[in-house]
C-alpha positions in Angstrom: -2.1 -3.1 11.5 -0.4 -2.9 8.1 -1.4 -4.6 4.8 0.9 -7.4 3.7 1.0 -6.2 0.1 1.2 -2.8 -1.5 -1.1 -1.2 -4.1 0.8 -3.0 -6.9 -0.9 -6.2 -5.8 -4.3 -4.6 -6.4 -4.8 -3.9 -10.1 -7.7 -1.5 -9.5 -5.4 1.0 -7.7 -4.1 4.1 -9.6 -5.4 6.2 -12.3 -4.5 3.6 -14.9 -5.8 0.7 -12.8 -2.4 -0.9 -12.9 -1.5 -0.7 -9.2 1.0 2.1 -9.7 0.1 5.3 -7.8 1.6 8.7 -7.2 1.6 10.2 -3.7 -1.9 11.8 -3.9 -3.4 8.6 -5.5 -1.8 6.6 -2.6 -3.4 8.9 0.0 -6.8 8.7 -1.9 -6.6 5.0 -2.2 -5.9 4.5 1.5 -8.7 6.8 2.5 -11.3 4.9 0.4 -10.0 1.4 0.9 -12.1 -1.1 2.9 -10.4 -4.4 3.4 -10.6 -7.1 6.1 -13.5 -5.2 7.7 -11.3 -2.2 8.2 -11.8 1.2 6.6 -9.2 3.2 8.5 -6.1 2.5 6.4 -3.4 5.1 6.0 0.1 5.5 4.6 3.0 4.9 7.0 5.2 7.9 7.8 9.0 7.4 7.4 9.5 6.1 10.9 6.7 3.6 10.7 7.8 2.5 7.2 11.3 1.7 8.6 9.7 -0.5 11.2 7.6 -2.6 8.8 10.0 -3.0 5.8 12.5 -5.9 5.9 15.4 -4.6 3.9 17.2 -8.0 4.0 14.3 -9.8 2.4 14.7 -10.8 -1.3 11.9 -9.4 -3.5 9.3 -11.8 -4.7 10.1 -12.5 -8.4 6.5 -12.7 -9.5 
């Protein structure tokens, strides 16, 4: 299962609490995240990322 939104949708993520994270912060955020009664979140590897990203989708303007 993958989250629908990335860390940018969660303002408490990142060292500046602005949703932007570097690689290590992303790993740390996933390791400590509990959401939807799940605590086993992880970052996708390159192959998994290709399978979940819709490259034809127009980005949300908000």
